C-alpha distance (Angstrom), angle and dihedral (degrees) to the residues before:
residue distance angle dihedral
M1 . . .
I2 3.81 . .
L3 3.81 94.3 .
F4 3.81 95.2 52.6
G5 3.82 94.6 96.2
T6 3.80 91.3 49.7
L7 3.81 91.1 48.7
V8 3.81 90.3 51.0
N9 3.82 90.1 49.6
A10 3.81 92.4 51.4
A11 3.81 91.5 45.0
A12 3.83 90.9 51.4
I13 3.81 90.2 55.2
I14 3.81 91.1 49.9
V15 3.82 93.4 47.7
G16 3.81 91.8 44.9
S17 3.81 90.7 49.9
L18 3.81 92.3 50.1
L19 3.81 89.9 50.7
G20 3.80 89.4 47.3
L21 3.80 89.9 57.3
L22 3.81 87.8 66.6
L23 3.81 88.6 62.8
T24 3.81 98.1 48.7
R25 3.80 93.9 99.4
I26 3.78 95.2 68.0
P27 3.83 115.0 125.2
E28 3.81 117.6 -83.0
S29 3.83 92.9 -118.6
I30 3.81 91.1 56.4
R31 3.81 91.1 43.5
K32 3.81 91.0 53.7
T33 3.80 93.7 48.8
V34 3.82 91.7 47.1
M35 3.81 90.2 50.7
Q36 3.80 90.2 52.2
G37 3.80 89.6 51.2
I38 3.82 90.8 49.7
G39 3.79 90.2 48.9
L40 3.80 92.1 53.1
A41 3.82 91.8 47.2
V42 3.81 90.9 50.4
V43 3.82 90.7 51.0
V44 3.82 90.8 51.8
L45 3.82 90.3 49.0
G46 3.79 90.1 51.2
L47 3.80 92.3 48.9
K48 3.80 91.0 51.5
M49 3.81 90.4 51.8
A50 3.81 95.5 44.1
L51 3.81 95.3 48.6
G52 3.80 90.7 61.4
T53 3.81 92.8 75.4
E54 3.78 121.4 118.9
N55 3.79 93.9 -168.1
I56 3.81 112.7 44.1
L57 3.82 91.3 174.4
L58 3.82 90.3 60.1
V59 3.81 89.6 49.1
I60 3.82 91.2 52.7
V61 3.81 93.5 46.2
S62 3.82 90.7 47.0
I63 3.80 92.4 52.2
V64 3.82 93.0 47.0
V65 3.81 96.2 46.1
G66 3.80 92.1 39.4
A67 3.81 92.3 50.6
I68 3.81 91.0 50.9
L69 3.81 91.1 51.1
G70 3.79 92.3 43.5
E71 3.80 93.1 50.8
W72 3.80 89.5 48.8
I73 3.81 91.9 51.5
N74 3.84 91.3 35.5
I75 3.81 95.4 -141.6
D76 3.80 92.9 171.0
H77 3.79 90.7 60.1
G78 3.80 90.9 49.5
L79 3.81 93.6 51.1
N80 3.80 91.8 46.6
Q81 3.79 90.6 49.2
A82 3.80 88.8 52.4
G83 3.81 88.7 51.1
K84 3.80 92.1 48.7
W85 3.80 89.8 48.9
L86 3.80 87.6 54.9
E87 3.81 89.2 50.1
K88 3.79 90.6 56.4
K89 3.80 92.6 47.3
V90 3.79 97.0 43.6
G91 3.79 98.0 34.1
G92 3.78 133.0 -120.7
D93 3.79 117.6 -28.6
K94 3.81 108.2 -135.2
Q95 3.78 93.4 -166.1
G96 3.78 97.9 50.8
S97 3.75 146.1 -51.1
I98 3.79 115.8 -39.3
A99 3.79 88.2 -153.1
T100 3.81 92.3 55.3
G101 3.80 93.7 48.9
F102 3.80 92.5 45.3
V103 3.81 95.4 48.9
T104 3.82 95.8 42.1
A105 3.81 95.3 47.6
T106 3.82 93.1 42.7
L107 3.79 91.7 54.8
V108 3.81 93.9 45.3
Y109 3.82 94.0 48.1
C110 3.81 97.2 42.5
I111 3.81 101.4 42.1
G112 3.80 115.0 81.8
A113 3.78 142.0 54.0
M114 3.80 97.7 -92.8
G115 3.79 94.1 76.4
V116 3.80 92.9 46.0
L117 3.81 95.4 46.4
G118 3.79 92.9 42.4
A119 3.79 93.5 49.6
M120 3.80 91.9 47.7
D121 3.81 91.1 48.7
S122 3.79 88.4 51.9
G123 3.78 92.5 49.5
L124 3.80 97.9 43.7
R125 3.79 103.7 35.2
N126 3.80 103.6 13.1
N127 3.84 85.0 -120.9
H128 3.80 112.2 143.0
D129 3.81 100.3 177.1
I130 3.82 94.9 111.4
L131 3.81 92.3 49.1
Y132 3.81 90.7 46.2
T133 3.81 88.1 56.6
K134 3.81 91.0 46.0
A135 3.80 89.1 48.8
L136 3.82 90.7 56.9
I137 3.80 92.0 48.6
D138 3.81 93.8 44.9
G139 3.79 92.5 44.5
F140 3.80 94.5 53.9
S141 3.80 92.7 42.9
A142 3.82 89.3 49.4
I143 3.81 88.7 60.3
I144 3.79 90.5 55.3
F145 3.81 95.8 40.2
T146 3.80 93.2 49.0
S147 3.80 92.8 48.0
T148 3.81 88.6 58.7
L149 3.82 106.8 23.6
G150 3.80 99.8 34.4
I151 3.80 137.4 -132.5
G152 3.82 93.8 -33.5
V153 3.82 88.3 85.0
L154 3.81 90.0 67.6
F155 3.81 92.1 63.1
S156 3.81 91.4 57.1
A157 3.81 85.1 80.3
I158 3.83 87.9 76.8
P159 3.84 98.4 62.3
V160 3.83 89.3 40.1
L161 3.80 89.4 54.7
L162 3.81 92.7 47.9
Y163 3.82 96.4 41.5
Q164 3.80 97.7 48.0
G165 3.78 92.9 36.0
V166 3.80 92.7 57.1
I167 3.82 91.5 48.4
A168 3.81 91.2 49.5
L169 3.80 91.6 50.7
L170 3.83 93.0 46.8
S171 3.82 96.5 40.4
T172 3.82 95.0 106.7
Q173 3.78 91.6 53.1
I174 3.82 91.2 47.8
Y175 3.80 92.1 54.8
N176 3.79 90.1 47.7
L177 3.81 90.1 56.0
V178 3.82 100.0 46.9
S179 3.80 135.4 27.5
E180 3.79 121.5 -114.4
K181 3.82 90.6 -109.8
M182 3.80 92.0 52.0
L183 3.80 91.2 46.0
D184 3.81 90.4 53.6
A185 3.83 90.0 50.8
I186 3.81 91.2 48.3
L187 3.81 92.8 49.3
L188 3.80 90.7 48.9
E189 3.81 93.2 57.1
V190 3.80 94.7 37.5
T191 3.81 88.2 53.3
A192 3.81 90.4 50.2
V193 3.81 91.7 51.2
G194 3.80 89.1 45.7
G195 3.80 88.5 51.3
L196 3.79 90.8 61.1
M197 3.79 89.2 52.4
I198 3.80 90.7 49.2
I199 3.82 88.3 53.5
A200 3.81 88.4 51.7
I201 3.81 89.6 51.6
G202 3.81 88.8 52.4
I203 3.81 89.9 51.5
N204 3.81 89.2 51.6
I205 3.81 91.4 50.3
L206 3.81 90.0 49.9
E207 3.83 87.7 49.9
L208 3.79 91.0 -131.7
K209 3.80 91.9 132.0
K210 3.80 135.9 -16.0
I211 3.81 109.0 -111.5
Q212 3.81 120.5 -177.5
V213 3.78 94.2 -134.6
A214 3.80 95.7 171.2
N215 3.81 89.5 63.0
M216 3.81 87.9 63.2
L217 3.82 94.1 57.5
P218 3.85 94.3 99.3
A219 3.82 85.9 65.2
L220 3.81 87.8 76.3
I221 3.81 90.3 59.8
V222 3.81 91.7 43.8
A223 3.81 89.8 53.0
A224 3.82 92.3 47.2
L225 3.82 90.8 52.4
G226 3.79 93.0 39.2
V227 3.81 96.2 61.1
P228 3.84 96.4 63.1
L229 3.82 89.4 39.0
V230 3.82 91.7 55.2
D231 3.82 90.0 45.2
W232 3.83 90.4 51.7
L233 3.81 93.0 47.4
S234 3.81 92.3 47.9
G235 3.82 88.1 52.8
I236 3.79 91.0 54.0
L237 3.79 96.0 43.5
């Protein structure tokens, strides 16, 4: 079953979130300090991802063009509206905004190469090892996120399920379109661009400045298209 790894990943987030609800009654001072620690860890993760780039100019162009497109579409508003809709359906979240938890966790769990590679491995070889590893990471982080951001984190399992599920189902077509070498190059730059967004998420968690990270999401597509474009132009020039 090619979607089994994705289902396990989504289930791990749900289980981790439910366990995290048991820790929501910790004192506010501890909660604040834990959130600061999470923010710092997220920034470090983003730095590690971003520093892997082999074309910093492409990363910059991707972020700029992607941000323009994202602001035009206003993705951040859409995600927040989805979170607020969940708030109305589920009820008030005493420990924090459902919208904030949903948006933050969705971005953290969906940005990065692990989900893409794992889903493709599931679809092509029915091998779920990468997604099993991601499930463990996401599950443990869901415990921490939910204990500080609230029940909204649980609902991030839905976009993870859809996002990775679609990639798994389309994996054969993706490999038919691009070579393995080109796919590796694309994932490298997409991961670097995603790393910058992860850093922005860390900044938001630390409350240093409010950055509309979701509006930068088109940058991932720009980077994915930019790699073969740069390769084609370098061949001509």
